[in-house]
C-alpha positions as CSV (number, residue, x, y, z in Angstrom):
1,M,149.9,65.4,70.5
2,D,149.6,66.8,67.4
3,N,150.6,70.6,66.6
4,E,146.6,71.5,65.7
5,S,146.0,70.3,69.6
6,K,148.6,72.1,70.6
7,K,147.8,74.8,68.9
8,Q,144.4,75.2,69.6
9,I,145.0,74.6,73.6
10,A,148.2,77.9,73.1
11,F,145.8,80.0,71.1
12,R,142.9,79.1,74.0
13,M,145.9,80.4,76.6
14,I,147.0,83.9,74.4
15,A,143.3,84.9,74.3
16,R,143.2,84.6,78.0
17,V,146.6,86.5,77.8
18,S,144.9,89.2,75.6
19,T,142.1,89.9,77.9
20,G,144.0,90.3,80.9
21,L,146.6,93.0,79.5
22,A,144.1,94.6,78.1
23,F,142.0,94.5,81.2
24,I,145.0,95.7,83.3
25,E,145.6,98.5,80.4
26,D,142.3,99.6,80.0
27,K,140.9,99.6,84.3
28,Y,144.5,100.9,85.7
29,I,146.6,102.1,83.1
30,V,144.8,104.5,81.3
31,P,143.0,106.1,84.5
32,Q,146.4,106.4,86.0
33,R,148.0,108.6,83.2
34,K,146.2,111.4,85.0
35,A,147.1,110.9,88.1
36,I,149.7,112.2,90.2
37,S,151.5,109.4,91.9
38,P,150.8,105.4,91.5
39,D,147.1,104.0,93.3
40,S,148.7,102.1,96.2
41,A,145.1,100.5,96.5
42,W,145.4,99.0,93.3
43,I,149.2,98.7,92.3
44,R,149.5,95.2,93.9
45,N,146.6,93.9,92.0
46,V,148.0,94.5,88.8
47,Y,151.3,93.1,89.9
48,I,149.8,89.8,90.7
49,L,147.5,90.1,87.5
50,F,150.7,91.1,85.1
51,S,152.5,88.3,86.7
52,F,150.1,85.7,86.3
53,Y,149.6,86.9,82.6
54,F,153.2,87.2,82.0
55,E,153.7,83.6,82.9
56,L,150.8,81.9,81.0
57,L,152.0,84.0,78.2
58,L,155.3,82.4,78.7
59,K,154.0,79.0,79.0
60,S,152.3,79.0,75.5
61,A,155.4,79.2,74.1
62,I,156.1,76.1,75.9
63,V,152.7,74.4,74.6
64,L,153.8,75.7,70.8
65,T,157.6,74.6,71.0
66,Q,157.5,71.2,72.9
67,S,156.6,67.8,72.1
68,F,153.8,66.0,74.4
69,S,152.3,62.7,74.2
70,D,149.0,63.8,75.5
71,I,147.4,66.5,77.5
72,V,147.8,64.9,80.5
73,E,151.6,65.6,80.3
74,L,151.6,69.0,79.0
75,S,149.6,69.9,81.9
76,A,151.7,68.2,84.1
77,K,154.5,70.0,82.8
78,L,152.9,73.8,82.9
79,K,151.8,72.8,86.8
80,K,155.3,71.3,87.6
81,L,157.0,74.5,86.3
82,G,155.1,76.5,88.5
83,H,155.5,80.1,88.8
84,N,159.3,81.1,88.3
85,I,159.4,83.1,85.6
86,K,163.4,82.0,85.1
87,A,162.7,78.1,84.9
88,I,159.6,78.7,82.2
89,C,162.1,80.7,80.0
90,N,164.7,78.2,80.5
91,E,162.4,75.6,79.0
92,I,161.7,77.5,75.7
93,N,163.6,77.3,73.3
94,N,165.2,80.1,71.1
95,L,163.9,82.6,73.0
96,D,165.5,85.0,70.9
97,D,162.4,84.4,68.3
98,F,159.9,85.7,71.0
99,G,162.0,88.7,71.3
100,I,163.7,87.8,75.0
101,K,166.9,88.4,74.9
102,D,168.1,87.7,79.0
103,V,166.0,87.0,82.1
104,S,167.4,87.4,85.7
105,F,165.7,87.9,89.2
106,E,166.6,89.8,91.9
107,N,164.6,91.0,94.8
108,G,161.3,89.8,94.3
109,E,160.9,90.5,90.7
110,Y,162.3,89.3,87.4
111,K,163.4,91.3,84.7
112,I,162.7,90.3,81.0
113,A,165.0,92.3,78.9
114,T,163.8,92.2,75.0
115,F,164.9,93.7,72.4
116,D,163.7,97.5,73.2
117,K,162.6,96.8,76.3
118,I,162.5,96.1,79.7
119,I,159.9,93.9,81.3
120,Y,159.2,93.7,85.0
121,V,157.9,91.1,86.9
122,K,156.7,90.6,90.2
123,D,157.5,87.2,91.7
124,F,154.1,85.3,91.8
125,N,154.4,84.1,95.0
126,D,156.3,86.5,96.8
127,I,153.4,89.6,95.5
128,R,151.1,87.5,97.4
129,Y,152.7,86.6,100.7
130,D,155.1,89.2,101.2
131,F,153.8,90.0,104.6
132,I,154.7,86.8,105.4
133,E,158.6,88.2,105.6
134,G,157.5,91.5,106.8
135,K,158.3,93.2,103.0
136,V,156.9,96.8,102.7
137,K,157.0,97.8,98.6
138,T,157.9,101.5,98.6
139,L,156.2,103.3,95.7
140,T,158.1,105.4,93.7
141,A,157.0,108.1,91.3
142,K,157.4,105.8,88.4
143,E,155.8,102.9,89.2
144,D,153.0,103.5,86.8
145,S,155.5,104.1,83.8
146,I,157.6,101.0,84.4
147,I,154.0,99.2,84.6
148,E,153.3,100.6,81.2
149,D,156.7,99.9,79.5
150,S,156.3,96.1,81.2
151,L,152.7,95.8,79.8
152,M,154.0,96.8,76.0
153,G,156.8,94.6,76.4
154,A,154.5,91.8,77.1
155,Y,152.0,93.1,74.6
156,E,155.5,92.4,71.6
157,I,156.0,89.0,73.1
158,L,152.5,88.3,72.4
159,K,152.9,89.7,68.9
160,N,155.7,87.8,68.3
161,I,154.2,84.4,69.3
162,K,150.8,85.6,67.1
163,Y,152.8,86.3,64.2
164,K,155.0,83.0,64.4
165,Y,152.1,80.5,64.9
166,F,149.2,82.5,64.0
167,K,149.6,83.9,60.6
């Protein structure tokens, strides 16, 4: 698979990520700036969307940095990685190039350290199926600012990918 084909696929991925992050910002973050507390009706949906778009953002880096014989191999690779952010990051060569310093996982949440932010991403499976184990998320007053800071961190990674590969 040639680099131009990979770039086209990655471009479509980051276009989807861009619109998804903008949706979260426009439909949740901006309205919530006026709120006193997090909107519990929206928050799980925001976590699910953010997890999905962050995963797609990282997978675009895999598309751009790895070699694939064809689209079938590329698709199989991305699907095999599933939703595990840590495993996805382990597949990316030179995470520093994308602004990522470290990735850890604890209590159903990934913590991605960039050079100036901490991004919190809920485990995509856990946030959807936590009811099986009877988990209840207690919202804190800081929830909205954590989501907003994480969103801004994701935008920084997106900007790094665009700058490096789509000048």
